C-alpha positions, 0 to 999 in steps of 0.5 A, a space after each residue: 879369104 877362105 880359112 879352115 883350121 882342120 882337114 880330113 886328110 891328116 891329123 897333126 899335133 902342131 897348130 895347123 891352119 889353112 887359108 886362101 890368100 887371094 891377095 897373093 894368089 895362093 893357098 897357104 898352110 901355116 904351122 904354128 903361124 909359120 908359112 909351111 906350104 903354098 899352092 899358087 894359082 891363077 883365078 880365071 873365069 870359071 877356073 882356078 889354074 894351079 901353077 906350082 906348089 912350094 914346101 918350106 925346107 923345114 916342113 918337107 916330108 911331113 905330108 903337109 902338101 897333101 893336106 893343103 891340096 885337099 883343102 884347096 881342091 875342096 875350096 875350088 869345088 865349093 866355089 863352083 869353079 873348075 880345076 886346071 892342074 898345071 902344077 905337077 904336085 896338084 896333078 899328082 894328087 888328083 891322079 891318086 885321089 878320087 872324087 875330083 874327076 868331074 871338076 878337072 880340066 886337064 891341060 894339054 900336054 
């Protein structure tokens, strides 16, 4: 499991931690120990395929999804795998943030 307690995307006063949970096939963002955002993926040979992202109702509108997306995408790049963004949220993040273009295999529409 990959874990990090900081992100370059945003700063928060709450206790925010980030991790990759391979057993559940998801990246997780926790606030004060509570699961706030999760990005689900399929681990494929040479690729991580993001399927969908969910934000807990108590955590919507706080920018936490962007923090998790940044962490997850950086983690995929660090492992040497490529990104497949089937998830609309991850896809939208990639379209708005530069630096990942060479690591993305866009799915056929």
